[in-house]
DOMARVO-699381 format. One record per residue (C-alpha): residue in three letters; x, y, z. Coordinates in pm, 1 decimal, always signed. Last residue first. Layout:
+------+----------+----------+----------+
! kefi !       c1 !       c2 !       c3 !
+------+----------+----------+----------+
!  ALA !        X !        Y !        Z !
...
+------+----------+----------+----------+
***
This chain:
+------+----------+----------+----------+
! kefi !       c1 !       c2 !       c3 !
+------+----------+----------+----------+
!  GLN !  +6721.4 !   +562.7 ! -13475.7 !
!  LEU !  +6768.4 !   +934.6 ! -13423.5 !
!  ALA !  +6462.5 !   +964.8 ! -13198.0 !
!  GLU !  +6593.7 !   +689.4 ! -12973.5 !
!  ALA !  +6918.5 !   +879.4 ! -12920.9 !
!  GLY !  +6727.4 !  +1199.1 ! -12839.1 !
!  ALA !  +6508.3 !  +1020.8 ! -12582.5 !
!  VAL !  +6815.4 !   +861.9 ! -12423.7 !
!  VAL !  +6991.6 !  +1197.6 ! -12404.8 !
!  GLU !  +6679.2 !  +1368.1 ! -12261.4 !
!  LEU !  +6634.6 !  +1087.8 ! -12007.7 !
!  ILE !  +6997.4 !  +1127.1 ! -11901.0 !
!  GLU !  +6948.0 !  +1502.7 ! -11860.3 !
!  GLY !  +6639.5 !  +1450.0 ! -11645.2 !
!  THR !  +6822.2 !  +1196.6 ! -11427.8 !
!  ILE !  +7104.9 !  +1445.0 ! -11376.9 !
!  ALA !  +6856.9 !  +1717.0 ! -11279.3 !
!  ALA !  +6674.2 !  +1484.4 ! -11039.6 !
!  GLN !  +7003.1 !  +1382.5 ! -10881.7 !
!  ARG !  +7098.7 !  +1748.4 ! -10842.7 !
!  ALA !  +6761.9 !  +1825.9 ! -10681.4 !
!  ARG !  +6794.8 !  +1526.8 ! -10450.3 !
!  ASN !  +7147.8 !  +1628.5 ! -10356.9 !
!  PHE !  +7033.0 !  +1985.7 ! -10284.1 !
!  SER !  +6743.2 !  +1861.1 ! -10070.7 !
!  LEU !  +6984.7 !  +1644.5 !  -9869.8 !
!  THR !  +7223.5 !  +1937.5 !  -9835.3 !
!  LEU !  +6932.3 !  +2153.2 !  -9717.4 !
!  LYS !  +6843.1 !  +1899.6 !  -9450.0 !
!  GLU !  +7202.6 !  +1863.2 !  -9329.5 !
!  ILE !  +7258.4 !  +2239.1 !  -9333.2 !
!  MET !  +6941.2 !  +2286.9 !  -9127.7 !
!  GLU !  +7056.7 !  +2030.3 !  -8871.9 !
!  ALA !  +7400.8 !  +2193.8 !  -8845.4 !
!  ALA !  +7236.3 !  +2534.8 !  -8800.6 !
!  ASN !  +7024.1 !  +2394.9 !  -8519.1 !
!  GLU !  +7336.6 !  +2262.8 !  -8347.2 !
!  THR !  +7509.8 !  +2599.1 !  -8374.7 !
!  ALA !  +7201.1 !  +2779.2 !  -8244.3 !
!  HIS !  +7182.4 !  +2540.2 !  -7948.8 !
!  ASP !  +7545.9 !  +2610.0 !  -7862.1 !
!  MET !  +7486.5 !  +2983.4 !  -7907.8 !
!  ALA !  +7198.5 !  +2971.4 !  -7659.8 !
!  THR !  +7400.0 !  +2769.9 !  -7407.6 !
!  MET !  +7696.2 !  +3009.2 !  -7424.0 !
!  ARG !  +7463.1 !  +3309.3 !  -7401.8 !
!  ALA !  +7286.0 !  +3168.6 !  -7094.6 !
!  GLY !  +7616.6 !  +3094.4 !  -6922.9 !
!  HIS !  +7756.0 !  +3440.8 !  -7002.6 !
!  GLU !  +7439.2 !  +3607.2 !  -6872.3 !
!  SER !  +7427.2 !  +3391.8 !  -6560.5 !
!  ALA !  +7788.4 !  +3481.3 !  -6481.0 !
!  LYS !  +7700.5 !  +3850.0 !  -6527.2 !
!  ALA !  +7395.4 !  +3824.3 !  -6302.3 !
!  GLU !  +7578.9 !  +3639.4 !  -6025.1 !
!  LEU !  +7860.6 !  +3894.8 !  -6033.2 !
!  LEU !  +7617.5 !  +4188.1 !  -6030.2 !
!  ALA !  +7423.9 !  +4033.9 !  -5739.6 !
!  ARG !  +7748.7 !  +3990.4 !  -5543.4 !
!  TYR !  +7846.3 !  +4350.5 !  -5606.2 !
!  VAL !  +7507.4 !  +4470.2 !  -5481.2 !
!  GLN !  +7525.3 !  +4247.5 !  -5172.8 !
!  ILE !  +7881.0 !  +4356.8 !  -5096.1 !
!  GLU !  +7792.4 !  +4725.7 !  -5119.9 !
!  CYS !  +7492.5 !  +4678.2 !  -4892.2 !
!  TYR !  +7707.2 !  +4495.9 !  -4633.9 !
!  ARG !  +7965.4 !  +4774.5 !  -4640.1 !
!  PRO !  +7691.5 !  +5026.0 !  -4567.3 !
!  LEU !  +7579.4 !  +4811.9 !  -4269.5 !
!  LEU !  +7925.8 !  +4738.3 !  -4131.8 !
!  ALA !  +8060.5 !  +5089.8 !  -4068.2 !
!  GLY !  +7754.7 !  +5230.5 !  -3888.8 !
!  LEU !  +7711.4 !  +4895.6 !  -3719.1 !
!  VAL !  +8053.1 !  +4923.2 !  -3559.8 !
!  GLU !  +8027.6 !  +5294.3 !  -3473.9 !
!  LYS !  +7679.2 !  +5270.2 !  -3323.3 !
!  GLN !  +7761.4 !  +4958.9 !  -3123.3 !
!  GLY !  +8078.6 !  +5102.8 !  -2974.1 !
!  PRO !  +8460.5 !  +5103.8 !  -2995.1 !
!  GLU !  +8447.2 !  +4807.3 !  -2967.7 !
!  TYR !  +8115.2 !  +4628.6 !  -2940.8 !
!  ILE !  +8039.8 !  +4352.0 !  -2691.7 !
!  TYR !  +7748.9 !  +4144.6 !  -2812.8 !
!  GLU !  +7451.1 !  +4068.2 !  -2593.0 !
!  GLN !  +7331.4 !  +3719.5 !  -2517.8 !
!  ALA !  +6951.3 !  +3692.2 !  -2512.5 !
!  GLU !  +6942.5 !  +3663.9 !  -2888.0 !
!  LYS !  +6667.0 !  +3828.6 !  -3086.9 !
!  LYS !  +6526.7 !  +3563.2 !  -3311.9 !
!  GLU !  +6615.4 !  +3487.4 !  -3672.6 !
!  GLY !  +6323.1 !  +3298.3 !  -3826.8 !
!  PRO !  +6329.7 !  +3497.5 !  -4149.2 !
!  PRO !  +6668.5 !  +3668.0 !  -4194.6 !
!  PRO !  +6719.5 !  +3985.1 !  -3987.3 !
!  THR !  +6638.7 !  +4314.5 !  -4161.8 !
!  ILE !  +6839.7 !  +4566.2 !  -4362.1 !
!  PRO !  +6599.4 !  +4825.6 !  -4500.7 !
!  LEU !  +6692.7 !  +4783.8 !  -4775.3 !
!  LEU !  +6832.0 !  +4495.4 !  -4983.5 !
!  LYS !  +6541.8 !  +4253.3 !  -5024.1 !
!  ASP !  +6618.4 !  +3975.5 !  -5268.9 !
!  VAL !  +6415.4 !  +3884.4 !  -5580.3 !
!  ARG !  +6511.0 !  +3586.6 !  -5797.1 !
!  PRO !  +6571.4 !  +3480.9 !  -6155.9 !
!  LEU !  +6712.1 !  +3127.5 !  -6182.6 !
!  GLN !  +7010.3 !  +3031.0 !  -6396.6 !
!  ARG !  +7063.5 !  +2672.6 !  -6505.2 !
!  LEU !  +7242.9 !  +2540.8 !  -6814.9 !
!  ALA !  +7576.0 !  +2718.8 !  -6767.3 !
!  SER !  +7551.4 !  +2634.5 !  -6398.9 !
!  TYR !  +7399.0 !  +2765.9 !  -6076.7 !
!  PHE !  +7401.5 !  +3142.1 !  -6133.8 !
!  ARG !  +7141.7 !  +3355.8 !  -5960.0 !
!  SER !  +6953.9 !  +3590.3 !  -6191.1 !
!  TYR !  +6871.8 !  +3941.3 !  -6073.9 !
!  ILE !  +6594.8 !  +4148.1 !  -5918.3 !
!  LEU !  +6726.4 !  +4337.2 !  -5614.1 !
!  TYR !  +6472.0 !  +4498.0 !  -5380.5 !
!  VAL !  +6478.1 !  +4839.8 !  -5213.7 !
!  GLU !  +6220.1 !  +4963.5 !  -4964.2 !
!  ASP !  +6113.3 !  +5313.7 !  -4860.4 !
!  VAL !  +6200.4 !  +5489.7 !  -5185.5 !
!  ALA !  +6274.7 !  +5858.6 !  -5250.2 !
!  GLY !  +6294.8 !  +5896.6 !  -4872.7 !
!  ASP !  +6637.6 !  +6061.9 !  -4871.6 !
!  LEU !  +6786.1 !  +5767.9 !  -4678.4 !
!  PHE !  +6655.6 !  +5516.0 !  -4931.0 !
!  LEU !  +6770.0 !  +5712.8 !  -5235.7 !
!  GLN !  +7107.7 !  +5762.2 !  -5066.7 !
!  MET !  +7139.1 !  +5390.5 !  -4994.5 !
!  LEU !  +7067.2 !  +5313.4 !  -5358.8 !
!  ARG !  +7326.3 !  +5569.3 !  -5471.1 !
!  ARG !  +7581.5 !  +5419.0 !  -5234.1 !
!  ALA !  +7512.9 !  +5072.4 !  -5373.9 !
!  ILE !  +7550.5 !  +5192.2 !  -5733.1 !
!  ARG !  +7882.4 !  +5362.0 !  -5656.2 !
!  ARG !  +8012.7 !  +5057.6 !  -5471.6 !
!  ALA !  +7911.7 !  +4829.9 !  -5758.7 !
!  LEU !  +8092.8 !  +5063.8 !  -5999.2 !
!  ALA !  +8407.6 !  +5051.5 !  -5786.6 !
!  PRO !  +8383.2 !  +4672.2 !  -5764.3 !
!  ASP !  +8383.7 !  +4655.5 !  -6147.4 !
!  PRO !  +8150.8 !  +4392.9 !  -6288.9 !
!  ALA !  +8300.0 !  +4157.1 !  -6549.8 !
!  ASP !  +8220.3 !  +4152.5 !  -6923.0 !
!  GLY !  +8144.6 !  +4523.3 !  -6941.3 !
!  LEU !  +7890.2 !  +4721.4 !  -6739.2 !
!  ASN !  +7786.2 !  +4936.5 !  -7033.8 !
!  THR !  +7462.4 !  +5060.2 !  -6878.3 !
!  TYR !  +7331.3 !  +5211.8 !  -6554.9 !
!  GLU !  +6990.6 !  +5372.2 !  -6507.3 !
!  GLU !  +6837.0 !  +5561.0 !  -6216.2 !
!  LEU !  +6488.4 !  +5662.9 !  -6103.3 !
!  ILE !  +6288.6 !  +5489.8 !  -6374.9 !
!  GLU !  +5915.4 !  +5546.5 !  -6328.5 !
!  VAL !  +5705.8 !  +5289.7 !  -6513.5 !
!  PRO !  +5447.6 !  +5373.6 !  -6780.1 !
!  ARG !  +5611.2 !  +5163.4 !  -7050.9 !
!  ARG !  +5850.5 !  +5241.1 !  -7336.4 !
!  ARG !  +6140.4 !  +5305.2 !  -7096.2 !
!  PHE !  +6056.1 !  +4970.3 !  -6939.3 !
!  TYR !  +6195.8 !  +4769.1 !  -7230.6 !
!  ASP !  +6493.1 !  +4991.2 !  -7311.3 !
!  ARG !  +6607.5 !  +4996.9 !  -6948.1 !
!  GLY !  +6575.4 !  +4621.2 !  -6904.7 !
!  LYS !  +6779.9 !  +4553.3 !  -7216.6 !
!  ARG !  +7041.8 !  +4823.6 !  -7150.8 !
!  GLY !  +7169.7 !  +4692.3 !  -6819.8 !
!  ILE !  +7118.0 !  +4807.6 !  -6461.4 !
!  THR !  +6774.4 !  +4960.3 !  -6417.6 !
!  ILE !  +6653.8 !  +5135.3 !  -6101.5 !
!  LEU !  +6278.8 !  +5102.2 !  -6109.5 !
!  ALA !  +5993.7 !  +5272.7 !  -5928.1 !
!  ALA !  +5689.9 !  +5158.1 !  -5732.6 !
!  PRO !  +5372.7 !  +5318.8 !  -5600.4 !
!  ARG !  +5191.8 !  +5083.4 !  -5361.2 !
!  ASP !  +4949.9 !  +4799.4 !  -5439.4 !
!  GLU !  +5239.5 !  +4607.4 !  -5595.8 !
!  ARG !  +5136.3 !  +4284.4 !  -5766.5 !
!  ALA !  +5181.4 !  +4428.8 !  -6116.2 !
!  LEU !  +5528.6 !  +4559.9 !  -6027.6 !
!  ARG !  +5636.1 !  +4217.7 !  -5906.6 !
!  GLU !  +5497.3 !  +4045.9 !  -6216.2 !
!  GLN !  +5662.0 !  +4296.9 !  -6448.0 !
!  ALA !  +5996.7 !  +4249.2 !  -6275.5 !
!  LEU !  +5967.0 !  +3870.9 !  -6313.4 !
!  ARG !  +5886.0 !  +3908.8 !  -6682.5 !
!  ILE !  +6183.7 !  +4139.5 !  -6732.5 !
!  LEU !  +6411.4 !  +3884.0 !  -6567.2 !
!  ASN !  +6277.5 !  +3597.9 !  -6778.4 !
!  ALA !  +6301.5 !  +3799.9 !  -7100.9 !
!  ASN !  +6664.1 !  +3894.9 !  -7033.2 !
!  TYR !  +6786.1 !  +3536.7 !  -6992.0 !
!  GLY !  +6551.3 !  +3372.3 !  -7243.3 !
!  GLY !  +6823.5 !  +3288.5 !  -7493.5 !
!  ALA !  +7132.9 !  +3502.9 !  -7455.8 !
!  LEU !  +7155.5 !  +3663.8 !  -7801.0 !
!  GLY !  +7083.5 !  +4004.5 !  -7644.0 !
!  ARG !  +7315.0 !  +4277.3 !  -7526.1 !
!  ASP !  +7340.4 !  +4515.0 !  -7229.2 !
!  ALA !  +7228.6 !  +4243.1 !  -6990.6 !
!  THR !  +6973.1 !  +4265.9 !  -6711.2 !
!  ILE !  +6979.1 !  +4374.8 !  -6345.6 !
!  LEU !  +6649.3 !  +4525.2 !  -6224.7 !
!  VAL !  +6676.5 !  +4722.6 !  -5898.5 !
!  TYR !  +6325.4 !  +4757.4 !  -5760.2 !
!  GLY !  +6218.2 !  +5051.9 !  -5542.0 !
!  ALA !  +5903.7 !  +5059.1 !  -5334.1 !
!  LYS !  +5711.4 !  +5377.6 !  -5257.4 !
!  ARG !  +5499.1 !  +5475.7 !  -4956.5 !
!  VAL !  +5631.2 !  +5201.1 !  -4734.3 !
!  GLU !  +5580.9 !  +5295.3 !  -4370.8 !
!  ARG !  +5911.4 !  +5262.1 !  -4192.8 !
!  ALA !  +6170.2 !  +4998.9 !  -4107.0 !
!  ALA !  +6498.9 !  +5135.6 !  -3976.7 !
!  ALA !  +6795.8 !  +4919.4 !  -4078.7 !
!  LEU !  +6968.5 !  +5173.4 !  -4304.5 !
!  PRO !  +6873.6 !  +5452.7 !  -4059.4 !
!  GLN !  +7079.6 !  +5304.5 !  -3772.7 !
!  ASP !  +7015.8 !  +5511.7 !  -3456.1 !
!  GLY !  +6724.5 !  +5305.1 !  -3323.9 !
!  LEU !  +6893.1 !  +4984.6 !  -3422.5 !
!  ASP !  +6935.9 !  +4829.8 !  -3077.3 !
!  ALA !  +7124.1 !  +4512.6 !  -3150.0 !
!  SER !  +7020.3 !  +4146.3 !  -3137.0 !
!  ALA !  +6844.8 !  +4078.6 !  -3465.3 !
!  VAL !  +7056.6 !  +4328.8 !  -3659.4 !
!  LEU !  +7374.6 !  +4172.0 !  -3524.4 !
!  ARG !  +7258.8 !  +3821.7 !  -3605.2 !
!  GLY !  +7155.3 !  +3912.8 !  -3959.2 !
!  ILE !  +7478.5 !  +4107.4 !  -4013.8 !
!  VAL !  +7681.4 !  +3800.8 !  -3916.8 !
!  GLU !  +7482.5 !  +3567.6 !  -4140.0 !
!  ALA !  +7489.3 !  +3808.3 !  -4434.7 !
!  MET !  +7867.2 !  +3845.1 !  -4399.7 !
!  LYS !  +7904.7 !  +3467.5 !  -4378.1 !
!  ASP !  +7703.7 !  +3422.6 !  -4697.8 !
!  GLY !  +7895.8 !  +3695.5 !  -4880.8 !
!  TYR !  +8233.6 !  +3555.5 !  -4776.5 !
!  PRO !  +8134.7 !  +3201.5 !  -4870.1 !
!  ARG !  +7993.9 !  +3322.5 !  -5206.2 !
!  GLY !  +8300.6 !  +3514.0 !  -5322.2 !
!  SER !  +8506.2 !  +3214.3 !  -5434.8 !
!  ILE !  +8217.9 !  +3074.1 !  -5638.8 !
!  VAL !  +8135.4 !  +3402.7 !  -5811.7 !
!  ARG !  +8497.9 !  +3497.0 !  -5876.7 !
!  ASP !  +8575.1 !  +3154.1 !  -6022.6 !
!  GLN !  +8267.5 !  +3178.4 !  -6246.0 !
!  ILE !  +8390.2 !  +3513.7 !  -6378.5 !
!  LYS !  +8687.2 !  +3376.4 !  -6567.8 !
!  ARG !  +8527.8 !  +3051.9 !  -6683.6 !
!  LEU !  +8218.9 !  +3240.8 !  -6805.0 !
!  LYS !  +8428.1 !  +3475.4 !  -7019.7 !
!  ALA !  +8595.4 !  +3178.1 !  -7190.7 !
!  ALA !  +8259.7 !  +3003.8 !  -7243.9 !
!  ALA !  +8106.5 !  +3322.7 !  -7387.2 !
!  VAL !  +8394.9 !  +3353.7 !  -7636.1 !
!  MET !  +8362.5 !  +2987.3 !  -7738.2 !
!  LYS !  +7986.8 !  +3019.9 !  -7787.8 !
!  MET !  +8032.2 !  +3338.8 !  -7989.1 !
!  ALA !  +8277.8 !  +3158.8 !  -8219.0 !
!  ARG !  +8033.2 !  +2873.1 !  -8272.6 !
!  THR !  +7751.4 !  +3121.8 !  -8339.2 !
!  ILE !  +7963.5 !  +3303.0 !  -8599.1 !
!  GLN !  +8074.2 !  +2982.6 !  -8773.5 !
!  GLN !  +7713.6 !  +2865.1 !  -8783.6 !
!  THR !  +7606.9 !  +3191.2 !  -8945.2 !
!  ASN !  +7860.4 !  +3133.4 !  -9222.4 !
!  ARG !  +7728.8 !  +2778.0 !  -9267.7 !
!  ILE !  +7373.8 !  +2914.0 !  -9279.9 !
!  SER !  +7465.2 !  +3152.6 !  -9564.0 !
!  LYS !  +7654.3 !  +2888.1 !  -9759.8 !
!  ILE !  +7365.5 !  +2642.3 !  -9730.4 !
!  ARG !  +7118.6 !  +2910.5 !  -9836.6 !
!  ARG !  +7323.1 !  +2998.7 ! -10146.2 !
!  LYS !  +7356.8 !  +2631.6 ! -10244.0 !
!  LEU !  +6981.7 !  +2584.4 ! -10206.3 !
!  ASP !  +6906.9 !  +2890.6 ! -10417.9 !
!  ARG !  +7145.2 !  +2774.1 ! -10691.5 !
!  MET !  +6996.4 !  +2426.0 ! -10686.5 !
!  SER !  +6650.0 !  +2572.5 ! -10737.7 !
!  PRO !  +6391.4 !  +2588.4 ! -10463.9 !
!  MET !  +6086.0 !  +2360.1 ! -10498.7 !
+------+----------+----------+----------+
***
C-alpha cells in the first residue's frame, strides 16, 4: 500500500493536472463560441452556392470548363484536414482512420494533401505520397489561406497531377458530435439525382465567362467551408475531452483522498495501540 507521503504527492499532482484540463476546457469553449457563429452563418450561403452550381453544371455545356471535365482517373487526390495539436479525444484518430480506409479501398494510385500537423506526421511515416502539406492554421481559418489552398488544388487537377480531388474532414454538429466525412471537390459534378433541365439559362455576358468565374469561386468556398467545419469540430472535441479529463481527475482525487484518510486512520490507530500497550506494560 502506498505511504501517506506518496498519496499526498499523487493527490497534489492530479489536482494540478485538473487545473490545467479545466483551463484548457474553458479556452476551447471560448474558441468554439467564436468559430461556431461563422460556421452556422456560412452554411446557408455554401448550401445555396452548391445548389446553384449543381443546377448550372447539370444544364450547361461544360465542354470548355476544365474544372468540370470528367476524365479517366489515373490518380486520386485526398485532402486530409486534421489538427496541429492533440488532446482532442478521438478527433484526429477518426479522420486518419477514415483516410486509411479510403486509401486501402482505392484500386488506383492515390496521393494525399495534408492540412494539419497530425495527419502529416502520421502518413509521413507510411508509404503514401504527400503532394502538399499545410500546418499552423491557427485557431480560426484564414480566408486567404483557404483561397491559396483551393487554387493549389485546382492547379494540381488542371496539370494532371491528380484526376479527382476529395476532401476528408469532420463536419461539426455540436460540441459532443462531429462526424468525419468525404466530399468530392473536383471535378465539379451535379449532385446525385440532378437531371439536365429542359429550360436553358440566359447567361450575361456569356456561359463561358459566367461559369469560368463561378467554378473557381465555388472551389474556394468549399475548401474554406471544410476548414471552418474542421476547426469547429476540433475545438468541440478538445472541449469535450478536457471536460472528461477534469471529471476523471476529480474521481481519482476522491479515491486517493479516501485511501489517504484510511492510511491516516490506520496510522493513528497504530499509535493509540502503541500508547495503550506501553501504559499496560508500565503497570
